[in-house]
C-alpha positions, 0 to 999 in steps of 0.5 A, a space after each residue: 500500500 505504501 507504493 500505491 500511496 507514493 504513486 498517487 501522491 506524486 501525480 499532479 491531480 486536480 479537478 479535471 485532468 489526465 493525472 486524475 485518470 492515472 490516479 483512478 487507474 492506480 486505484 483500479 489496480 487495487 480494487 475493481 472500479 466502475 468509471 464515470 466520465 463527464 465532459 467539461 461544460 456539463 451543467 450540474 445543478 448550479 455548477 459547471 464542470 470546468 476545463 482541464 488545466 494544463 501547466 507547461 511551466 511556471 518560472 519566476 526569475 530576477 532580471 539577471 536570469 536567476 530562477 527563484 521559483 520553478 514549478 518543476 521543483 514542486 507543483 505547489 509553487 504555482 497557483 492551481 488553475 493559474 492563468 498564463 502570464 509573461 512579462 516583467 513586473 514591479 515588485 509591488 505588483 508581483 507581491 499581489 500574486 504571491 502566496 505564503 504561510 507565515 505560520 510555517 515559514 519554510 513550507 510552500 502553501 497549496 492554493 487554488 483558483 478554480 473558478 476565478 481567472 488569476 495567476 500566481 505563485 506559492 512560495 515559502 515565507 522565508 523565500 518571500 522575505 528575500 525578494 529585494 529587487 525592484 522588478 522580476 520576470 514572470 513566465 507562467 504558461 498554462 492551457 485550459 482544454 475541454 476534457 472530462 471529470 472522472 469518478 471511480 466507483 467500487 461496489 460491495 453487495 450490489 442490489 440491496 434496498 438501501 446503500 451506504 456511501 463511503 467517499 474520499 477525494 483525489 484532487 489535492 496534489 502533494 497532500 498526503 493527509 488531507 484527502 489522500 489518506 482517506 483514499 488509502 483508508 477506503 482501499 483498506 476498508 473495501 478489502 475488509 468489508 469484502 470478506 464479510 458475509 450476509 451484509 444487508 446494505 449495498 456499499 458504494 465507494 467513491 473516489 472523486 474530485 472534492 465538491 464538484 465530483 459529489 455535485 455531479 453524482 447527485 445532479 446526474 442521479 447516480 446517487 439517489 438520496 432516497 436510497 441512501 442510509 447514510 454517508 461517511 467522508 474519509 479524510 485526514 486519517 493519517 495523523 493524530 492520536 485522537 479520533 474526531 467524529 463529525 456528526 451528521 446534520 441531524 445530530 442523533 441519526 443512528 450513525 451518530 449514535 453508533 459511532 459515539 458508542 464505538 468510539 467510547 473505547 478510544 481517545 475521541 472527540 465528538 464535533 457537531 455538524 457545521 456546513 464547512 469542511 468537505 463533501 459532507 456539505 454536498 450530501 447534507 444540502 437542502 433537497 438532498 439531506 443525506 445523513 453524512 458524517 466524517 471520521 477523522 483523526 486530527 481534522 483539517 482545521 487543526 494541523 498547521 501543515 494543512 494545505 502546505 508542502 509539509 503535508 507530505 508522506 513523512 507526515 502520515 502514518 500508514 499504521 494509523 490509517 489501518 487502525 482507523 480503517 478497523 474503527 470504520 469497520 467496527 462502526 459499519 458492522 455494528 450498524 449492520 447488526 443493530 436492526 431498527 424497531 417498529 411498533 406492531 400496534 396501530 394508533 396510540 400506545 399499546 394496552 400494557 395491562 393485558 400483556 401483564 406489563 403494567 402495575 396492578 395498582 396505580 400509584 404516583 410516579 414510575 419505576 425505572 423499568 416502566 420508564 425505560 419500557 415507555 422510551 422503547 415504545 415511544 422510539 419504536 417508529 422504524 427510525 431507531 435501533 437499540 443503541 439509538 434508544 440507549 443514547 436517547 433514553 440514557 439507559 444501558 444497552 443491557 437494560 435496553 436489550 433485555 426490555 426489547 426482547 420482552 416487548 418483542 415476546 409480547 408481540 408489541 414491537 418487531 425488528 424492521 428487517 
């Protein structure tokens, strides 16, 4: 897997382009993919698939001819999707087109300008501080060509009523933790789940350019929200001791409750949903509303190396990615195991006295068993499983499970499937 990681890392991947196709070829050599291709200019909801950006060269020199920046040294040195520009510019004008990260003064920042025509360079802040000349020579030669956006899909257990989406993105060049670690995790996870028998959900693994890729899948109805049980976006899983779970926009969906239950055994942090981050925004959009979580280690917004040249292969741990894949598997299989519960009684709550489940003499108040039983009956609406009931009622799984068996035995509730 280390070899695949490096092969993917070295490609100059972006939203659209031949290196994205090469990335999917590498992934396809590891797991079987179905490939989707969509032409530049295709409308997808409010978005349009962009053209392919081809960079021929990007060089910054002083007027003596000494090279200060060369994109051949690192693709991050040029603003991703930079337009062409050639000529002598004054220092004060050049500075408007330079991007640095003073927080990590030796790192090259990763910056993009996908949907705005602009040119620019990225360089270390220490390089930036050495720019003393009054004028510089800029030579950026780039092209924008009609091409196609590529997406890879791998499937396990095709044909079930409900599907679970597991996705990560391939568009960030020279970024090992942000995005690419999620791709590697999904390769591990695919092989782990492939060994499982009698799965009740279909699993779709998507490898795509961030944001626009998910929007394409949704707009072209390759993903139908009505058929989706939940989704997880995998990113930033290669660095950090603590597991961070970002909730769905619902906040107490079954995937939220089961994840919290599993993660109690690990050093973890539970974060509320916010409409920023990765593709959880797209899955959670109005009129889409797929419950989508993200399971990370140190999140993108908390490590200084994020979107810099320091997010490299030395920054990540393959062992941590494997361990995180095992956590994904535990969560997924526990979700498989925990069936949703539905009432068998039409209308209001059941008449418990005829089942010998209500006190003989009415007295003020209720004991714990009575309260728990009422919680189970109240939550038996087809949307909750035993762990959901634990989280929402505050009772232990042992007590909840015992009382579910009693109520099923009395034919008051049943498992949905």
